[in-house]
C-alpha positions in Angstrom: -38.9 41.1 -36.3 -37.6 43.3 -39.2 -37.0 42.5 -43.1 -33.5 41.7 -44.0 -31.9 41.2 -47.5 -28.8 39.6 -45.7 -28.3 36.0 -44.9 -26.2 36.5 -42.0 -29.5 37.1 -39.7 -28.1 33.8 -38.0 -24.9 33.3 -37.0 -23.1 30.0 -36.2 -24.3 26.6 -37.3 -23.7 22.9 -35.5 -24.0 19.7 -36.2 -26.8 17.6 -34.7 -24.0 15.0 -33.3 -22.5 17.9 -31.5 -25.9 19.1 -29.8 -27.5 15.7 -29.1 -26.6 13.1 -26.6 -28.9 10.7 -28.1 -29.5 9.7 -31.9 -30.9 6.7 -31.8 -34.3 5.0 -33.1 -36.4 2.4 -31.2 -37.4 -1.4 -32.0 -40.1 -3.4 -33.4 -41.1 -5.9 -30.3 -40.9 -9.7 -31.0 -44.0 -11.0 -32.5 -44.3 -7.4 -34.4 -48.0 -6.2 -34.5 -49.1 -9.2 -32.9 -48.1 -8.0 -29.2 -50.2 -4.7 -29.5 -52.6 -4.5 -26.8 -56.0 -2.4 -26.3 -54.3 -0.3 -23.6 -51.1 0.3 -22.1 -47.6 1.9 -23.2 -47.9 4.1 -26.3 -46.1 2.4 -29.4 -44.9 5.5 -31.8 -44.5 4.6 -35.4 -43.8 6.2 -38.5 -47.4 7.1 -39.1 -47.8 9.0 -35.9 -45.0 11.7 -36.5 -46.2 14.4 -38.5 -44.5 17.7 -39.1 -47.6 19.4 -37.4 -47.0 17.2 -34.2 -47.8 14.0 -33.1 -51.0 12.0 -34.2 -52.7 9.7 -31.7 -55.1 9.0 -33.9 -53.9 5.3 -34.7 -51.4 4.9 -32.1 -50.7 1.0 -31.1 -50.1 0.2 -27.4 -47.7 -2.4 -25.6 -47.5 -4.1 -22.1 -45.6 -2.7 -19.2 -43.2 -5.9 -19.5 -42.3 -5.1 -23.5 -42.1 -1.5 -22.5 -39.3 -2.6 -20.1 -37.5 -4.6 -22.2 -37.4 -1.9 -24.8 -36.1 0.5 -22.3 -33.5 1.9 -24.6 -36.3 2.9 -27.4 -38.2 5.0 -24.8 -38.8 8.6 -26.0 -39.3 11.8 -23.5 -40.6 15.2 -23.4 -38.8 17.3 -25.8 -37.0 15.0 -28.0 -37.0 15.5 -31.7 -38.7 12.7 -33.4 -37.5 12.3 -37.3 -38.9 9.4 -39.6 -35.6 7.5 -41.0 -37.3 5.4 -43.7 -40.2 4.9 -45.9 -42.1 7.4 -47.6 -42.5 9.7 -44.9 -39.0 10.3 -44.5 -37.6 13.3 -43.1 -41.1 14.2 -41.4 -40.4 15.4 -37.9 -42.2 16.5 -34.3 -41.3 17.4 -31.1 -42.8 15.0 -28.0 -44.6 17.4 -26.3 -44.5 18.4 -22.5 -45.9 15.9 -19.4 -45.9 13.1 -22.4 -46.5 9.7 -20.9 -44.3 6.5 -21.0 -43.8 5.5 -24.6 -41.5 3.9 -27.0 -40.8 4.2 -30.7 -40.2 1.9 -33.3 -37.2 1.5 -35.6 -38.6 3.6 -38.3 -38.4 6.5 -35.7 -35.4 8.3 -34.7 -35.1 10.3 -31.4 -32.8 13.0 -31.2 -32.5 14.5 -27.9 -30.6 17.2 -26.9 -27.8 17.9 -24.1 -30.2 20.2 -22.2 -33.6 19.4 -23.4 -36.1 22.1 -23.5 -39.5 22.9 -25.2 -38.2 26.1 -27.3 -34.8 24.6 -28.7 -36.9 21.4 -29.7 -39.4 23.3 -31.6 -36.3 25.4 -33.0 -34.5 22.3 -34.3 -37.7 20.5 -35.4 -38.6 23.4 -37.6 -35.0 23.8 -39.0 -35.4 19.7 -40.0 -39.0 20.3 -41.6 -37.5 23.3 -43.4 -35.6 23.3 -46.9 -32.1 23.5 -44.8 -32.9 20.0 -42.8 -35.2 18.6 -46.0 -32.0 18.9 -48.6 -29.7 16.9 -46.4 -32.6 14.3 -45.7 -32.7 13.8 -49.6 -29.1 14.0 -50.3 -27.7 11.9 -47.7 -30.4 9.4 -48.1 -28.7 5.9 -47.7 -31.5 3.1 -48.0 -31.0 2.6 -51.9 -34.5 1.2 -53.6 -35.7 1.5 -50.1 -35.2 5.0 -48.5 -33.7 5.4 -45.1 -31.0 7.4 -43.2 -28.8 6.1 -40.3 -27.3 7.3 -37.1 -23.9 8.7 -38.3 -25.4 10.5 -41.3 -28.4 12.5 -38.8 -25.3 13.1 -36.5 -23.6 15.2 -39.7 -26.6 17.2 -40.4 -25.7 20.9 -40.0 -28.1 23.3 -38.8 -28.2 26.7 -37.8 -27.7 27.4 -34.3 -27.6 31.0 -33.1 -27.6 32.1 -29.6 -30.2 31.3 -27.3 -32.1 34.4 -27.2 -32.5 34.2 -31.1 -33.3 30.6 -31.0 -36.3 31.1 -28.1 -37.5 34.2 -30.1 -37.7 32.0 -33.3 -39.6 29.3 -31.4 -41.9 31.6 -30.1 -42.9 33.2 -33.2 -43.6 29.6 -34.8 -45.7 29.0 -31.5 -48.0 31.3 -32.1 -49.0 30.1 -35.7 -48.7 26.3 -34.5 -51.5 26.8 -32.0 -53.6 28.3 -34.9 -52.7 25.1 -36.8 -53.5 23.0 -33.8 -57.0 24.7 -33.3 -57.7 24.3 -37.0 -56.4 20.5 -36.5 -58.7 20.2 -33.5 -61.8 21.7 -35.3 -61.4 19.1 -38.4 -60.9 16.5 -35.8 -64.1 17.7 -34.1 -66.2 17.9 -37.6 -64.8 14.0 -38.2 -65.8 12.6 -34.8 -69.5 14.2 -35.9 -69.5 13.0 -39.3 -68.5 9.6 -38.0 -71.4 9.5 -35.7 -73.5 10.8 -38.2 -72.8 8.0 -40.7 -73.5 5.4 -38.2 -77.0 6.9 -37.5 -77.8 7.5 -41.2 -76.9 3.8 -42.2 -79.0 2.3 -39.6 -82.0 4.5 -38.6 -81.7 6.8 -42.0 -83.9 10.0 -42.6 -87.8 10.4 -43.0 -89.1 11.9 -45.4 -88.8 15.4 -44.0 -85.3 15.1 -43.3 -85.0 13.9 -39.8 -83.2 11.1 -38.4 -85.5 8.0 -37.4 -86.2 7.3 -34.1 -84.3 4.1 -32.9 -85.2 0.5 -32.8 -85.8 0.6 -28.9 -87.7 3.8 -29.3 -90.1 2.6 -31.9 -89.7 -0.9 -32.4 -92.4 -1.0 -34.8 -90.5 1.0 -37.6 -87.8 -1.6 -37.9 -87.3 -5.2 -38.9 -84.7 -8.1 -37.9 -81.8 -8.2 -40.6 -78.3 -10.1 -41.0 -76.8 -7.1 -39.9 -79.4 -5.8 -37.1 -82.3 -3.9 -36.9 -82.9 -1.8 -39.5 -86.0 0.2 -41.0 -89.0 -1.4 -42.6 -88.9 0.1 -45.8 -85.2 -0.8 -46.8 -84.2 -3.4 -48.9 -81.5 -6.1 -48.0 -79.0 -7.1 -50.5 -75.2 -7.8 -51.0 -72.4 -6.0 -52.4 -72.1 -9.0 -55.0 -76.0 -8.8 -56.4 -76.1 -4.8 -56.3 -72.9 -3.9 -57.6 -70.3 -4.4 -60.7 -66.9 -5.4 -59.7 -63.9 -4.9 -62.2 -60.3 -5.4 -61.7 -57.1 -3.6 -62.8 -53.8 -4.4 -63.8 -50.2 -2.8 -64.4 -48.9 -2.2 -67.7 -45.3 -3.6 -68.4 -42.5 -1.1 -67.6 -40.5 -2.4 -70.5 -43.1 -0.5 -72.9 -42.3 2.8 -72.8 -45.2 3.6 -75.3 -47.9 2.5 -72.6 -46.6 5.0 -70.3 -46.9 8.9 -70.0 -50.6 8.9 -72.1 -53.6 10.9 -71.3 -55.3 8.5 -69.1 -54.8 8.6 -65.5 -53.7 5.6 -63.9 -54.8 5.2 -60.1 -53.1 3.1 -57.3 -53.5 2.9 -53.9 -50.6 6.0 -53.0 -53.0 8.5 -54.9 -55.9 7.4 -52.8 -55.9 10.3 -50.2 -58.9 12.1 -51.0 -62.6 11.2 -51.4 -63.1 12.5 -54.7 -60.5 12.1 -56.9 -59.6 14.1 -60.5 -56.0 12.9 -61.6 -52.9 10.5 -60.6 -49.5 10.7 -60.4 -49.2 8.2 -63.5 -50.8 8.2 -66.6 -50.9 5.4 -69.5 -52.0 5.4 -73.2 -55.3 4.6 -74.3 -54.3 1.1 -75.5 -52.4 0.6 -72.0 -55.5 1.3 -70.7 -58.2 -0.6 -72.3 -55.8 -4.2 -72.8 -54.0 -3.8 -69.4 -55.1 -2.0 -67.0 -59.0 -1.5 -67.6 -61.1 1.7 -67.9 -63.7 2.6 -65.3 -66.7 5.5 -66.3 -66.4 8.7 -64.3 -68.5 8.3 -61.0 -67.1 4.9 -60.3 -66.2 3.7 -56.8 -62.7 2.5 -55.9 -61.5 0.7 -53.0 -58.2 -1.2 -52.2 -58.3 -5.0 -51.6 -54.7 -5.8 -51.4 -51.5 -4.0 -49.8 -49.9 -2.9 -46.8 -52.0 0.2 -46.7 -54.6 -2.2 -45.3 -52.9 -2.7 -42.2 -54.1 0.7 -41.0 -56.3 2.6 -43.7 -59.1 1.5 -46.0 -59.1 3.9 -48.7 -62.4 4.6 -50.7 -62.2 7.1 -53.5 -65.0 8.4 -56.5 -63.6 9.0 -59.7 -64.4 12.3 -61.0 -63.2 11.2 -64.3 -62.5 7.9 -66.3 -59.8 6.1 -64.5 -57.2 3.0 -65.2 -56.1 1.4 -62.2 -53.8 -1.3 -60.9 -54.6 -4.9 -59.6 -54.6 -3.6 -56.0 -58.0 -1.9 -56.2 -61.3 -2.9 -57.5 -63.7 -0.7 -59.1 -67.0 -1.1 -58.0 -70.3 0.5 -59.3 -73.8 0.3 -58.4 -76.5 -1.5 -60.1 -80.3 -0.6 -60.0 -81.7 1.6 -57.7 -78.5 1.9 -55.4 -76.5 5.3 -55.9 -72.7 5.2 -56.5 -72.2 8.0 -53.9 -74.3 6.4 -51.4 -72.2 3.1 -51.9 -69.0 5.0 -51.2 -70.4 6.7 -48.2 -71.5 3.5 -46.7 -67.8 1.8 -47.6 -66.4 4.7 -45.6 -68.9 4.0 -42.7 -68.2 0.7 -42.7 -63.9 1.0 -42.5 -63.5 -1.0 -39.3 -65.7 -3.9 -40.2 -63.7 -4.4 -43.6 -59.9 -3.8 -42.0 -61.4 -6.8 -39.6 -62.1 -8.8 -42.4 -58.7 -8.7 -44.1 -56.2 -11.5 -44.0 -52.5 -12.0 -44.5 -50.7 -13.6 -47.5 -47.6 -15.3 -46.9 -45.3 -12.4 -48.0 -47.3 -10.6 -45.1 -49.5 -8.3 -47.8 -52.9 -7.6 -46.7 -56.0 -8.5 -48.8 -59.3 -9.4 -48.7 -61.1 -12.3 -49.9 -63.1 -11.3 -52.8 -65.6 -13.9 -52.2 -66.2 -12.7 -48.8 -66.5 -9.2 -50.1 -69.2 -10.2 -52.4 -71.5 -11.8 -50.0 -71.1 -9.1 -47.2 -74.8 -7.5 -46.7 -75.7 -4.0 -46.8 -79.2 -2.3 -46.5 -80.5 0.0 -49.2 -83.1 2.9 -48.8 -85.0 4.2 -51.2 -83.1 6.4 -53.9 -85.3 9.3 -52.4 -83.6 8.6 -49.0 -80.1 7.8 -50.6 -80.1 11.4 -52.0 -81.1 12.9 -48.7 -78.6 10.9 -46.6 -75.8 11.6 -49.5 -76.7 15.5 -48.9 -76.5 15.3 -45.3 -73.2 13.7 -45.4 -72.0 16.0 -48.5 -72.7 19.2 -46.4 -70.4 18.3 -43.4 -67.7 17.1 -46.0 -68.0 20.5 -47.1 -67.2 22.1 -43.8 -64.5 19.8 -43.2 -63.0 20.3 -46.8 -62.9 24.2 -46.0 -61.0 24.0 -42.9 -58.5 21.6 -44.8 -57.8 24.1 -47.0 -57.3 26.8 -44.3 -55.5 24.3 -42.5 -52.9 23.8 -45.9 -52.8 27.6 -46.0 -51.5 27.9 -42.6 -49.0 25.2 -43.3 -47.6 26.8 -46.3 -47.5 30.4 -44.6 -45.5 28.1 -41.7 -43.2 26.6 -44.8 -42.7 30.3 -45.7 -42.1 31.9 -42.4 -39.5 29.5 -41.6 -37.8 29.8 -44.7 -37.3 33.5 -44.5 -36.6 33.4 -40.5 -33.5 31.0 -41.2 -32.8 32.3 -44.7 -32.1 35.8 -43.4 -34.8 37.3 -45.4 -36.7 38.2 -41.8 -34.1 39.4 -39.1 -35.1 38.3 -35.4 -34.6 41.2 -33.3 -34.3 40.3 -29.6 -34.6 43.2 -26.9 
């Protein structure tokens, strides 16, 4: 591979329609999420399709009978999956070799090449994820207010399609980088599992004065007392979220008042809540709008989502590193007394599954919490010294995860730059 200033490194281009024997999406089974089962045939949704590959962390399952009724939506190894609606439109990946039976829903399009193989599928996915593919995604977006692509548009996508030797060489080059990315993702996943286990232990056993985990209740029953949420250390107090926290609701300033927007105060919505600590948001409002309509929360406040479709699969928890305004789908939660806000934020994260099970669905299909039920939830509160020790332990492993996350982001940038150089002719692929 050598550098080149020409744009003819790749000769020839084709439409996806001329390359593929199938361009089509799946369907959502009758009954929607009510037909999901604990184990069975994997059901791939848009949140499972990432540019880095298939993510099965939150994969759903359907039974064999439903799978057979949806035979037309089955995906196969070396299919290229492309998200065609919603906020994740344009994300794509390859179904790996030896992938078991699976179906996709209507938000995921599967592109099956005439002669399916790993290298050609990787090459096509790289093109679709590059500036070449993404420009066509946004140009041909047919969804109006709801982003979406149709199959005719996808078939019309024009992609560089050089000789097989060149395609496969590019795929091999990218595969090396993909392997490094996969290893980094695996390390992050390992750290995440360690953190989950540690959070469970810290919020049920806590730490002794010398920084060690207490013996379990079965090992040392005299160290524990019975509580509404199980056996807890004798020293811990029992409280409720209503007793030990202040809760504040937010709001959305009118879009018909332009003077309320583009101000100095960050305005938090669920879409911004992607990191545990947050310093800024995508939209800002004026001081007047922040105080009158939205409400202001001081730095260090904990924010949780209490309404919205995001609660169908996630329970975001954020600590604001500065003063924030926020919308009506979010509650600002501030600890009282000797309860630490940071300890509280980690407690919310540790009990993610408990919170998700407590959501209900409105008549419009929106997930939400009953505030009275939230305020009545029981939590155990150690001494402030023990809270600090717990937070320090979780911050340490969080810092390791963040460091690997930064490394992963750099790898993604390197891959994107490499793909653009390879497909744009700035790097010439030499085939021996």
